[in-house]
C-alpha positions as a Markdown table, in Angstrom:
| # | Residue | x | y | z |
|---|---|---|---|---|
| 1 | Met | -10.2 | 5.5 | 15.0 |
| 2 | Ala | -10.0 | 1.7 | 16.9 |
| 3 | Thr | -7.1 | 0.0 | 16.9 |
| 4 | Ser | -6.9 | -3.8 | 17.4 |
| 5 | Asn | -5.4 | -4.8 | 20.8 |
| 6 | Lys | -2.2 | -7.0 | 19.8 |
| 7 | Ala | -1.5 | -7.3 | 23.4 |
| 8 | Ala | -4.8 | -9.0 | 24.8 |
| 9 | Gln | -4.7 | -11.1 | 21.6 |
| 10 | Ala | -1.2 | -12.1 | 22.5 |
| 11 | Ala | -2.4 | -13.1 | 25.8 |
| 12 | Leu | -5.3 | -14.7 | 24.4 |
| 13 | Asp | -3.1 | -16.9 | 22.4 |
| 14 | Ala | -0.5 | -17.3 | 24.8 |
| 15 | Ala | -3.6 | -19.1 | 27.1 |
| 16 | Ser | -5.3 | -21.1 | 24.4 |
| 17 | Gly | -2.9 | -21.6 | 21.4 |
| 18 | Ala | -6.0 | -21.1 | 19.1 |
| 19 | Thr | -6.3 | -19.1 | 15.9 |
| 20 | Val | -8.9 | -19.0 | 13.4 |
| 21 | His | -7.3 | -22.1 | 11.6 |
| 22 | Asp | -7.3 | -24.2 | 14.6 |
| 23 | Val | -10.6 | -23.6 | 14.8 |
| 24 | Ala | -11.6 | -24.5 | 11.2 |
| 25 | Arg | -9.6 | -27.8 | 11.5 |
| 26 | Met | -11.1 | -28.9 | 14.7 |
| 27 | Ala | -14.6 | -28.3 | 13.2 |
| 28 | Gly | -14.1 | -29.9 | 9.7 |
| 29 | Val | -14.7 | -26.3 | 8.0 |
| 30 | Ser | -13.2 | -23.8 | 5.7 |
| 31 | Ala | -11.3 | -20.8 | 7.5 |
| 32 | Met | -13.8 | -18.8 | 6.0 |
| 33 | Thr | -17.2 | -20.9 | 7.8 |
| 34 | Val | -15.3 | -19.8 | 11.2 |
| 35 | Ser | -15.3 | -16.4 | 9.7 |
| 36 | Arg | -18.8 | -16.4 | 9.2 |
| 37 | Val | -20.0 | -17.5 | 11.9 |
| 38 | Ile | -18.0 | -15.3 | 14.3 |
| 39 | Asn | -19.2 | -12.5 | 12.8 |
| 40 | Gly | -23.0 | -13.7 | 13.0 |
| 41 | Arg | -23.6 | -13.8 | 9.3 |
| 42 | Ala | -26.8 | -16.5 | 8.3 |
| 43 | Ser | -25.7 | -18.3 | 5.5 |
| 44 | Val | -24.4 | -21.2 | 8.0 |
| 45 | Ser | -26.4 | -23.8 | 8.9 |
| 46 | Thr | -27.5 | -24.7 | 12.2 |
| 47 | Ala | -25.3 | -27.9 | 12.3 |
| 48 | Thr | -22.2 | -26.2 | 11.0 |
| 49 | Arg | -22.4 | -23.3 | 13.4 |
| 50 | Asp | -22.9 | -25.5 | 16.1 |
| 51 | Lys | -19.4 | -27.5 | 15.0 |
| 52 | Val | -17.9 | -24.3 | 14.8 |
| 53 | Glu | -19.0 | -23.2 | 18.0 |
| 54 | Ala | -18.4 | -26.2 | 20.2 |
| 55 | Ala | -14.4 | -26.3 | 18.9 |
| 56 | Ile | -13.9 | -22.4 | 20.2 |
| 57 | Ala | -15.3 | -23.5 | 23.2 |
| 58 | Ala | -12.7 | -26.5 | 23.5 |
| 59 | Leu | -10.1 | -24.6 | 22.3 |
| 60 | Arg | -11.0 | -21.6 | 24.4 |
| 61 | Tyr | -11.1 | -19.5 | 21.2 |
| 62 | Gln | -12.4 | -16.0 | 22.3 |
| 63 | Pro | -13.6 | -13.5 | 18.8 |
| 64 | Asn | -15.5 | -11.5 | 21.9 |
| 65 | Leu | -15.0 | -8.5 | 20.1 |
| 66 | Ala | -16.1 | -9.9 | 17.0 |
| 67 | Ala | -19.1 | -11.0 | 18.9 |
| 68 | Arg | -19.7 | -7.3 | 20.3 |
| 69 | Ala | -19.4 | -5.8 | 16.6 |
| 70 | Ala | -21.8 | -8.2 | 15.3 |
| 71 | Arg | -24.8 | -7.0 | 17.9 |
| 72 | Thr | -24.0 | -3.4 | 17.3 |
| 73 | Gly | -24.0 | -4.0 | 13.4 |
| 74 | Thr | -20.7 | -1.3 | 13.5 |
| 75 | Leu | -18.9 | -1.9 | 10.2 |
| 76 | Arg | -15.2 | -2.6 | 11.3 |
| 77 | Ile | -13.1 | -2.3 | 8.5 |
| 78 | Gly | -9.3 | -3.5 | 8.7 |
| 79 | Leu | -6.1 | -2.1 | 7.3 |
| 80 | Leu | -2.9 | -4.8 | 6.5 |
| 81 | Tyr | 0.0 | -2.7 | 6.3 |
| 82 | Ser | 3.8 | -3.0 | 6.4 |
| 83 | Asn | 4.5 | -0.3 | 4.0 |
| 84 | Pro | 8.3 | 1.4 | 4.9 |
| 85 | Ser | 7.1 | 4.7 | 3.9 |
| 86 | Ala | 6.0 | 6.4 | 6.8 |
| 87 | Ala | 4.7 | 9.8 | 4.5 |
| 88 | Phe | 2.5 | 7.1 | 2.5 |
| 89 | Leu | 1.0 | 5.7 | 5.3 |
| 90 | Ser | 0.4 | 8.9 | 7.2 |
| 91 | Glu | -1.7 | 9.9 | 4.4 |
| 92 | Phe | -3.5 | 6.6 | 3.7 |
| 93 | Leu | -4.4 | 6.8 | 7.7 |
| 94 | Val | -5.8 | 10.7 | 7.0 |
| 95 | Gly | -8.3 | 9.7 | 4.4 |
| 96 | Ala | -9.1 | 6.4 | 5.8 |
| 97 | Met | -9.8 | 7.4 | 9.1 |
| 98 | Asp | -12.2 | 10.6 | 7.8 |
| 99 | Gln | -14.0 | 8.1 | 5.6 |
| 100 | Cys | -14.8 | 5.1 | 8.1 |
| 101 | Arg | -15.7 | 8.3 | 10.8 |
| 102 | Gln | -18.0 | 9.9 | 8.1 |
| 103 | Gly | -19.6 | 6.0 | 7.7 |
| 104 | Gly | -20.1 | 5.3 | 10.8 |
| 105 | Gly | -17.6 | 2.5 | 11.2 |
| 106 | Gln | -14.0 | 1.7 | 12.7 |
| 107 | Leu | -10.6 | 1.6 | 11.8 |
| 108 | Leu | -8.3 | -1.2 | 12.8 |
| 109 | Leu | -4.9 | -1.3 | 12.3 |
| 110 | Glu | -2.2 | -4.3 | 12.1 |
| 111 | Arg | 1.6 | -4.2 | 11.3 |
| 112 | Cys | 3.0 | -7.5 | 10.0 |
| 113 | Gly | 6.0 | -8.0 | 7.3 |
| 114 | Asp | 7.0 | -11.7 | 6.6 |
| 115 | Leu | 4.7 | -14.1 | 5.2 |
| 116 | Ala | 4.2 | -16.0 | 8.6 |
| 117 | Ser | 3.6 | -12.4 | 10.6 |
| 118 | Gln | 1.2 | -11.4 | 8.0 |
| 119 | Arg | -1.0 | -15.0 | 8.4 |
| 120 | Thr | -1.1 | -14.0 | 11.8 |
| 121 | Ala | -2.3 | -10.0 | 11.2 |
| 122 | Ile | -4.8 | -11.4 | 9.5 |
| 123 | Asp | -6.3 | -13.5 | 12.0 |
| 124 | Cys | -5.8 | -10.7 | 14.0 |
| 125 | Leu | -8.0 | -8.5 | 12.5 |
| 126 | Val | -10.9 | -11.7 | 11.7 |
| 127 | Ala | -10.9 | -11.9 | 15.6 |
| 128 | Ala | -11.4 | -8.7 | 15.7 |
| 129 | Gly | -14.5 | -9.1 | 14.1 |
| 130 | Val | -13.5 | -6.7 | 10.8 |
| 131 | Asp | -16.2 | -7.1 | 7.8 |
| 132 | Gly | -13.5 | -6.1 | 5.2 |
| 133 | Ile | -9.9 | -5.1 | 5.2 |
| 134 | Leu | -7.7 | -2.2 | 3.5 |
| 135 | Val | -4.2 | -3.7 | 1.4 |
| 136 | Pro | -2.2 | -0.9 | 0.7 |
| 137 | Pro | 0.9 | -1.7 | -0.3 |
| 138 | Pro | 3.7 | -3.5 | -0.6 |
| 139 | Leu | 0.8 | -5.6 | 0.7 |
| 140 | Cys | -1.5 | -5.5 | -2.2 |
| 141 | Asp | 0.9 | -7.5 | -4.6 |
| 142 | Ser | 1.1 | -10.1 | -2.3 |
| 143 | Pro | -0.5 | -13.3 | -3.7 |
| 144 | Glu | -0.6 | -15.2 | -0.2 |
| 145 | Val | -2.7 | -12.1 | 1.6 |
| 146 | Leu | -4.7 | -11.7 | -0.7 |
| 147 | Ala | -5.4 | -16.1 | -1.7 |
| 148 | Gln | -5.8 | -15.9 | 2.3 |
| 149 | Leu | -8.4 | -13.2 | 2.5 |
| 150 | Asn | -10.1 | -14.7 | -0.6 |
| 151 | Gly | -9.8 | -17.9 | 1.0 |
| 152 | Met | -11.6 | -16.8 | 4.6 |
| 153 | Gly | -14.6 | -14.7 | 2.5 |
| 154 | Ile | -13.3 | -11.3 | 4.0 |
| 155 | Pro | -13.5 | -8.7 | 1.1 |
| 156 | Ala | -10.0 | -6.8 | 0.4 |
| 157 | Ile | -9.7 | -3.5 | -1.3 |
| 158 | Ala | -5.3 | -3.5 | -2.9 |
| 159 | Val | -4.7 | 0.1 | -2.9 |
| 160 | Ala | -2.0 | 1.5 | -4.9 |
| 161 | Thr | -0.8 | -1.8 | -7.5 |
| 162 | Ala | -0.3 | -1.6 | -10.3 |
| 163 | Arg | -1.8 | -4.8 | -12.0 |
| 164 | Pro | -5.1 | -5.8 | -10.1 |
| 165 | Ser | -5.9 | -9.0 | -9.5 |
| 166 | Pro | -9.2 | -9.7 | -11.9 |
| 167 | Gly | -10.8 | -11.1 | -9.0 |
| 168 | Val | -9.9 | -8.3 | -6.1 |
| 169 | Ser | -11.2 | -4.9 | -6.3 |
| 170 | Ala | -8.6 | -2.2 | -6.0 |
| 171 | Val | -8.1 | 1.7 | -6.2 |
| 172 | Arg | -5.1 | 2.6 | -8.3 |
| 173 | Ile | -3.8 | 5.8 | -10.1 |
| 174 | Asp | -2.0 | 5.1 | -13.7 |
| 175 | Asp | 1.7 | 4.6 | -12.3 |
| 176 | Tyr | 3.0 | 3.6 | -16.2 |
| 177 | Glu | 1.8 | 7.0 | -17.6 |
| 178 | Gly | 2.9 | 8.7 | -14.5 |
| 179 | Ala | 6.4 | 7.8 | -14.8 |
| 180 | Leu | 5.9 | 8.3 | -18.6 |
| 181 | Ala | 5.1 | 12.2 | -17.5 |
| 182 | Met | 7.5 | 12.9 | -15.6 |
| 183 | Thr | 10.5 | 11.2 | -17.6 |
| 184 | Arg | 8.8 | 14.1 | -20.3 |
| 185 | His | 8.8 | 17.0 | -18.5 |
| 186 | Leu | 12.8 | 16.0 | -17.6 |
| 187 | Leu | 13.4 | 15.9 | -21.2 |
| 188 | Ala | 11.3 | 19.2 | -22.2 |
| 189 | Leu | 13.8 | 20.7 | -19.6 |
| 190 | Gly | 16.7 | 19.9 | -22.0 |
| 191 | His | 17.8 | 16.7 | -19.8 |
| 192 | Arg | 19.3 | 13.7 | -21.8 |
| 193 | Asp | 22.1 | 11.7 | -18.7 |
| 194 | Ile | 19.0 | 11.1 | -16.3 |
| 195 | Gly | 19.7 | 8.9 | -13.6 |
| 196 | Phe | 17.2 | 6.5 | -11.9 |
| 197 | Ile | 16.4 | 5.2 | -8.5 |
| 198 | Glu | 14.8 | 2.6 | -9.0 |
| 199 | Gly | 11.9 | 0.9 | -5.7 |
| 200 | Asp | 11.4 | -2.3 | -4.6 |
| 201 | Pro | 11.0 | -4.6 | -7.0 |
| 202 | Glu | 8.2 | -6.7 | -5.1 |
| 203 | His | 5.9 | -3.5 | -5.7 |
| 204 | Thr | 4.9 | -3.6 | -9.1 |
| 205 | Pro | 4.1 | 0.1 | -9.4 |
| 206 | Ala | 8.3 | 0.4 | -9.0 |
| 207 | Leu | 8.4 | -1.8 | -12.0 |
| 208 | Leu | 6.0 | 0.1 | -14.3 |
| 209 | Arg | 8.2 | 3.6 | -13.3 |
| 210 | Arg | 11.2 | 2.2 | -14.4 |
| 211 | Gln | 9.6 | 1.0 | -17.9 |
| 212 | Ala | 7.5 | 4.0 | -18.3 |
| 213 | Phe | 11.3 | 6.2 | -17.1 |
| 214 | Glu | 13.1 | 3.7 | -20.2 |
| 215 | Asp | 10.3 | 4.1 | -22.9 |
| 216 | Gly | 9.8 | 7.7 | -22.5 |
| 217 | Met | 14.0 | 8.4 | -23.5 |
| 218 | Arg | 13.5 | 6.0 | -25.8 |
| 219 | Glu | 11.1 | 8.2 | -27.1 |
| 220 | Thr | 13.6 | 10.7 | -27.9 |
| 221 | Gly | 16.0 | 8.1 | -29.2 |
| 222 | Leu | 17.7 | 7.2 | -26.1 |
| 223 | Gln | 19.0 | 4.5 | -24.2 |
| 224 | Val | 19.5 | 4.3 | -20.5 |
| 225 | Pro | 23.5 | 3.1 | -19.6 |
| 226 | Pro | 22.7 | 0.3 | -17.2 |
| 227 | His | 24.7 | 2.0 | -14.3 |
| 228 | Arg | 22.2 | 5.0 | -14.4 |
| 229 | Val | 19.6 | 2.8 | -12.8 |
| 230 | Val | 20.3 | 2.3 | -9.3 |
| 231 | Gln | 18.4 | 0.3 | -7.0 |
| 232 | Gly | 16.2 | 1.4 | -4.2 |
| 233 | Tyr | 13.8 | 0.3 | -2.0 |
| 234 | Phe | 11.2 | 3.1 | -1.3 |
| 235 | Thr | 12.8 | 4.1 | 1.6 |
| 236 | Tyr | 14.9 | 7.5 | 2.7 |
| 237 | Arg | 17.7 | 5.2 | 3.6 |
| 238 | Ser | 18.0 | 3.1 | 0.3 |
| 239 | Gly | 17.6 | 6.8 | -1.4 |
| 240 | Leu | 20.6 | 8.0 | 0.2 |
| 241 | Asp | 22.7 | 4.7 | -0.8 |
| 242 | Ala | 21.4 | 4.9 | -4.4 |
| 243 | Ala | 22.1 | 8.8 | -5.2 |
| 244 | Arg | 25.7 | 8.3 | -3.6 |
| 245 | Gln | 25.7 | 6.2 | -6.4 |
| 246 | Leu | 25.0 | 8.4 | -8.9 |
| 247 | Leu | 25.9 | 11.2 | -8.0 |
| 248 | Ala | 29.7 | 9.7 | -7.2 |
| 249 | Gln | 29.6 | 8.9 | -11.3 |
| 250 | Ala | 31.7 | 10.9 | -13.9 |
| 251 | Pro | 30.1 | 12.5 | -15.3 |
| 252 | Arg | 26.9 | 12.4 | -13.0 |
| 253 | Pro | 23.6 | 12.7 | -14.6 |
| 254 | Ser | 21.9 | 16.1 | -14.7 |
| 255 | Ala | 19.1 | 15.1 | -13.6 |
| 256 | Ile | 17.6 | 12.4 | -11.1 |
| 257 | Phe | 14.2 | 10.4 | -11.1 |
| 258 | Ala | 13.4 | 9.1 | -7.5 |
| 259 | Ser | 10.8 | 6.5 | -7.7 |
| 260 | Asn | 9.4 | 8.4 | -4.8 |
| 261 | Asp | 9.8 | 11.0 | -2.4 |
| 262 | Asp | 11.7 | 9.7 | 0.6 |
| 263 | Met | 14.2 | 8.8 | -2.4 |
| 264 | Ala | 14.2 | 12.1 | -3.5 |
| 265 | Ala | 14.4 | 13.9 | -0.5 |
| 266 | Ala | 17.3 | 11.4 | 0.4 |
| 267 | Thr | 19.4 | 12.3 | -3.0 |
| 268 | Leu | 18.6 | 16.2 | -2.1 |
| 269 | Ala | 20.3 | 15.6 | 0.8 |
| 270 | Val | 23.2 | 14.0 | -1.1 |
| 271 | Ala | 23.6 | 16.5 | -3.6 |
| 272 | His | 23.6 | 19.5 | -0.3 |
| 273 | Gly | 26.5 | 17.4 | 1.2 |
| 274 | Met | 28.7 | 17.4 | -1.6 |
| 275 | Gly | 28.1 | 21.2 | -2.5 |
| 276 | Leu | 26.0 | 20.5 | -5.2 |
| 277 | Gln | 23.3 | 23.2 | -6.1 |
| 278 | Val | 19.8 | 21.7 | -6.7 |
| 279 | Pro | 18.7 | 22.4 | -9.7 |
| 280 | Gln | 21.5 | 24.3 | -11.2 |
| 281 | Asp | 23.8 | 21.5 | -10.5 |
| 282 | Val | 21.7 | 18.7 | -10.6 |
| 283 | Ser | 17.8 | 18.5 | -11.1 |
| 284 | Val | 16.1 | 16.0 | -8.6 |
| 285 | Cys | 12.0 | 14.8 | -8.8 |
| 286 | Gly | 10.3 | 12.0 | -6.9 |
| 287 | Phe | 7.1 | 10.8 | -7.3 |
| 288 | Asp | 3.6 | 10.2 | -5.0 |
| 289 | Asp | 3.6 | 13.8 | -3.4 |
| 290 | Thr | 3.4 | 13.4 | 0.1 |
| 291 | Pro | 4.3 | 16.1 | 3.0 |
| 292 | Val | 7.7 | 15.3 | 2.5 |
| 293 | Ala | 7.6 | 16.8 | -0.6 |
| 294 | Thr | 6.9 | 20.2 | 0.6 |
| 295 | Thr | 8.9 | 20.3 | 3.5 |
| 296 | Val | 12.1 | 19.3 | 2.1 |
| 297 | Trp | 14.4 | 22.5 | 0.1 |
| 298 | Pro | 13.9 | 23.0 | -3.0 |
| 299 | Glu | 10.6 | 21.7 | -2.5 |
| 300 | Leu | 9.9 | 18.5 | -4.8 |
| 301 | Thr | 8.8 | 18.4 | -8.1 |
| 302 | Thr | 6.7 | 15.4 | -8.7 |
| 303 | Ile | 3.8 | 13.3 | -9.5 |
| 304 | His | 0.7 | 13.7 | -7.3 |
| 305 | Gln | -1.0 | 10.8 | -6.3 |
| 306 | Pro | -4.1 | 11.3 | -4.4 |
| 307 | Ile | -3.1 | 8.8 | -1.7 |
| 308 | Ala | -5.6 | 10.5 | 1.1 |
| 309 | Asp | -8.3 | 10.5 | -1.4 |
| 310 | Met | -7.7 | 6.9 | -2.5 |
| 311 | Ala | -8.1 | 5.4 | 1.1 |
| 312 | Arg | -11.8 | 7.4 | 1.3 |
| 313 | Ala | -12.6 | 5.5 | -2.0 |
| 314 | Ala | -11.0 | 2.0 | -1.1 |
| 315 | Val | -13.2 | 2.4 | 2.1 |
| 316 | Asn | -16.1 | 3.3 | 0.2 |
| 317 | Leu | -15.4 | 0.2 | -2.1 |
| 318 | Val | -15.1 | -2.4 | 0.8 |
| 319 | Ile | -18.2 | -0.5 | 2.6 |
| 320 | Asp | -20.3 | -1.5 | -0.4 |
| 321 | Glu | -18.9 | -5.1 | -1.0 |
| 322 | Ile | -19.8 | -6.1 | 2.6 |
| 323 | Arg | -23.5 | -4.6 | 2.4 |
| 324 | Gln | -23.3 | -6.1 | -1.2 |
| 325 | Arg | -22.3 | -10.0 | 0.4 |
| 326 | Arg | -25.1 | -9.1 | 3.5 |
| 327 | Ser | -28.0 | -8.8 | 1.0 |
| 328 | Gly | -27.2 | -11.9 | -0.6 |
| 329 | Glu | -26.1 | -9.9 | -3.8 |
| 330 | Thr | -22.9 | -10.7 | -5.7 |
| 331 | Ala | -20.1 | -8.3 | -5.4 |
| 332 | Pro | -18.2 | -8.2 | -8.4 |
| 333 | Ala | -14.5 | -7.0 | -8.1 |
| 334 | Thr | -14.2 | -3.4 | -9.2 |
| 335 | His | -10.8 | -1.4 | -10.2 |
| 336 | His | -11.1 | 2.3 | -9.2 |
| 337 | Leu | -8.2 | 4.7 | -11.6 |
| 338 | Met | -7.7 | 7.5 | -10.0 |
| 339 | Ala | -6.3 | 10.5 | -11.6 |
| 340 | Phe | -2.6 | 12.1 | -11.2 |
| 341 | Thr | -1.2 | 15.5 | -11.5 |
| 342 | Leu | 2.7 | 16.1 | -12.0 |
| 343 | Met | 3.6 | 19.3 | -9.7 |
| 344 | Ala | 6.3 | 21.1 | -11.3 |
| 345 | Arg | 8.2 | 23.0 | -8.5 |
| 346 | Ala | 11.7 | 24.4 | -7.5 |
| 347 | Ser | 14.2 | 21.3 | -7.5 |
| 348 | Thr | 13.7 | 20.6 | -11.6 |
| 349 | Gly | 15.0 | 23.4 | -13.9 |
| 350 | Pro | 16.8 | 22.9 | -17.4 |
| 351 | Val | 19.6 | 21.4 | -18.0 |
| 352 | Ala | 23.1 | 23.5 | -17.5 |
| 353 | Arg | 24.6 | 25.0 | -20.3 |
| 354 | Gly | 28.6 | 24.9 | -20.7 |
């Protein structure tokens, strides 16, 4: 795996203050055109290429990594991430690195947070000569990120978005059906009073998972009281806070469905700290089936999202788009739906009678 050198990029920016957007403004062209010149694309006229190269020289902008990639023909795949779940990112990297290695490509990583840092991270990846970019959650649901990549002419693949944009290729599972299957599993075990820990509302799967939970409860004629749904943010710490709220209620729910495994693991920790037996006193389940699901005790019942395989599929999709564009073909958006699996383990059991 190759990583883009943030320190080197920062030094260049400090020396020249120039970004891809600065070059575009000076040359009077779009950022997409600058990207094409940097990556050695043939679809730019000689006059336009000369203007861009003159702006690059005047601003002392140094796309040396991009030039090297263009000369060697190596495919460079960028990964733009800000996922708060280390477990999700770890699984994603395993798949993406493996597929890049098999395809003879390189994977470059850039981390970002707010909108300003997102733009900077994209600039760094473009300067590093990436041919396409993978966008896992939550950035896959950012209109600003997807619009910037589209405007620069960079093929992008959204991974694990619940509502893929029509013009952007995506790899995902059916989050709604996955959460509905888990809700039905708990109902089949006899649970009727179920607490729910919601994920980050800025991430579309979180919204669909909650909707599926409430719809599943309604199928059995049950309404979910507002106090049984607590906000989380897909992080372990937010799961601790949410679980404490739910388990402090009297009566407490007989089961808790957390929107991801990190928050479910946190719920187990809170239950253990209160002296509760899982699943005898309270059943706990999660979503994703990241490695944490089988390293906690008891092992988590969860929805297996094939994260590593999704990353592999995303790498294949972006490589296909890159090659189609290089050959002058139109690369229509492709939405790839992958299967989920309910993994019933020891953290859920029949509702206690008494």
